[in-house]
C-alpha positions as CSV (number, residue, x, y, z in Angstrom):
1,X,-15.1,8.5,0.6
2,X,-15.2,6.4,3.5
3,X,-12.2,6.5,6.2
4,X,-11.5,3.8,9.1
5,X,-10.8,5.2,12.3
6,X,-6.9,5.2,12.5
7,X,-6.3,5.0,9.1
8,X,-7.1,5.2,5.3
9,X,-6.0,3.0,2.4
10,X,-5.4,2.9,-1.2
11,X,-6.2,0.8,-4.4
12,X,-5.1,-1.3,-7.2
13,X,-7.2,-1.9,-11.1
14,X,-8.2,-5.8,-11.1
15,X,-8.1,-6.3,-14.4
16,X,-4.7,-6.3,-13.9
17,X,-3.7,-6.1,-10.4
18,X,0.0,-5.9,-11.1
19,X,-0.1,-3.7,-13.9
20,X,-2.6,-1.3,-11.5
21,X,-0.5,-1.4,-9.0
22,X,2.5,-0.3,-10.0
23,X,0.5,2.4,-11.6
24,X,-0.8,3.0,-8.1
25,X,2.6,2.9,-6.4
26,X,3.4,6.5,-6.2
27,X,4.1,8.7,-3.7
28,X,6.6,10.2,-1.0
29,X,7.8,8.9,2.4
30,X,5.7,10.9,5.6
31,X,7.3,8.5,8.1
32,X,9.7,9.7,10.1
33,X,12.4,8.5,11.5
34,X,14.1,8.3,15.2
35,X,17.1,6.5,15.9
36,X,17.6,4.1,18.6
37,X,19.1,1.7,20.1
38,X,19.9,0.3,16.5
39,X,23.0,-0.5,15.1
40,X,25.2,2.6,13.4
41,X,24.2,0.9,9.7
42,X,20.5,1.2,10.4
43,X,20.8,5.8,11.1
44,X,21.3,5.6,7.1
45,X,17.9,4.5,7.0
46,X,15.1,6.3,4.9
47,X,11.2,6.5,5.5
48,X,9.4,4.7,3.0
49,X,5.4,4.4,1.9
50,X,4.2,1.4,1.5
51,X,0.6,-0.5,0.3
52,X,-1.5,-3.7,0.9
53,X,-4.4,-3.9,-2.2
54,X,-7.2,-6.0,-1.0
55,X,-9.1,-8.4,-3.6
56,X,-11.9,-6.9,-5.2
57,X,-14.4,-8.8,-3.8
58,X,-13.1,-8.1,-0.2
59,X,-15.9,-7.4,2.2
60,X,-14.1,-6.9,5.8
61,X,-12.7,-9.6,6.5
62,X,-9.7,-9.3,4.1
63,X,-8.9,-5.4,5.0
64,X,-9.4,-6.3,8.8
65,X,-6.8,-8.6,9.2
66,X,-4.2,-6.1,7.3
67,X,-5.6,-4.0,9.6
68,X,-4.5,-6.3,12.5
69,X,-1.3,-6.7,11.0
70,X,-0.5,-2.2,10.5
71,X,-1.6,-1.8,13.9
72,X,0.5,-4.2,15.7
73,X,3.3,-3.6,13.9
74,X,5.5,-0.8,15.6
75,X,7.6,-0.6,12.2
76,X,4.7,1.8,11.3
77,X,4.0,5.5,11.4
78,X,1.1,6.2,9.9
79,X,-1.8,3.6,7.9
80,X,-5.2,5.3,6.3
81,X,-7.5,3.2,4.5
82,X,-8.7,3.8,0.2
83,X,-11.9,2.6,-0.5
84,X,-12.0,1.4,-4.1
85,X,-13.8,5.3,-5.1
86,X,-10.2,6.8,-3.7
87,X,-8.4,5.0,-5.5
88,X,-10.1,5.3,-9.1
89,X,-9.7,8.8,-8.6
90,X,-6.2,9.1,-7.5
91,X,-5.8,6.5,-10.7
92,X,-7.6,8.9,-12.8
93,X,-5.2,11.9,-11.1
94,X,-2.6,10.2,-12.0
95,X,-2.9,8.5,-15.5
96,X,-4.9,11.6,-16.5
97,X,-2.7,12.1,-19.9
98,X,-3.3,8.8,-21.2
99,X,-7.2,9.4,-21.4
100,X,-7.3,5.9,-23.1
101,X,-6.2,4.2,-20.3
102,X,-8.3,5.9,-18.3
103,X,-11.8,5.8,-20.4
104,X,-10.8,1.6,-20.3
105,X,-11.1,1.7,-16.1
106,X,-13.5,1.7,-13.9
107,X,-14.2,2.1,-10.6
108,X,-14.9,-1.9,-10.7
109,X,-11.7,-2.5,-12.3
110,X,-9.3,-0.8,-9.1
111,X,-9.1,-2.6,-5.4
112,X,-8.9,-1.2,-1.7
113,X,-6.1,-0.5,-0.2
114,X,-4.2,0.6,3.0
115,X,-1.3,2.7,2.7
116,X,1.1,3.1,5.1
117,X,4.5,4.5,6.1
118,X,6.9,2.7,7.6
119,X,10.6,4.2,9.8
120,X,12.9,2.6,7.5
121,X,12.6,1.0,4.0
122,X,14.4,-2.1,5.8
123,X,11.7,-2.3,7.4
124,X,9.3,-3.3,4.7
125,X,10.8,-6.9,4.0
126,X,9.6,-8.6,6.8
127,X,6.5,-6.4,7.6
128,X,5.3,-7.3,3.3
129,X,6.0,-11.7,4.7
130,X,3.7,-10.9,7.4
131,X,0.9,-9.0,5.5
132,X,0.8,-11.4,2.4
133,X,0.1,-14.5,5.0
134,X,-3.2,-12.6,5.3
135,X,-5.5,-14.8,3.1
136,X,-6.7,-13.1,-0.4
137,X,-3.9,-10.1,0.3
138,X,-3.2,-8.8,-3.6
139,X,0.6,-7.5,-3.2
140,X,2.1,-5.5,-0.9
141,X,4.3,-3.0,-2.6
142,X,6.7,-0.5,-0.9
143,X,7.3,2.9,-3.1
144,X,10.4,4.0,-2.1
145,X,12.4,1.0,-1.3
146,X,15.2,-0.5,-3.8
147,X,15.0,-3.1,-5.1
148,X,11.5,-2.3,-5.4
149,X,10.0,-5.9,-6.1
150,X,7.0,-7.5,-5.8
151,X,6.5,-11.4,-4.7
152,X,5.0,-13.7,-6.8
153,X,2.0,-16.4,-5.1
């Protein structure tokens, strides 16, 4: 397993990125929310976990672009890079009850990804927009934001 200095991220199947992204989108929020001088209605927000999925053939340039956005985003409370091999292991565990799906999927079908936590679900849409501006990012999803939508590109 390969981990970049300040982070580690997930990945998704290449055969059907949207389906695979939805399947890999399990997780719980680990970020912490600290109240500051924001309006009172923000106090009700909750931390969230999200992921930015990279193209299967990324040789580092897309990953570095995503990392640069996450490194400078004040709303990000933690981040980690997940290699394709790590993502495939996560996929196998998540779908252990569907052996046909697991047997039909290989590590070559699962993309690497950056997994990250944000302090508040309302922080996700603007951050998602910035991440989707990184050329060749497959998708950026929030696991516990409502409503959970992925953009069409």
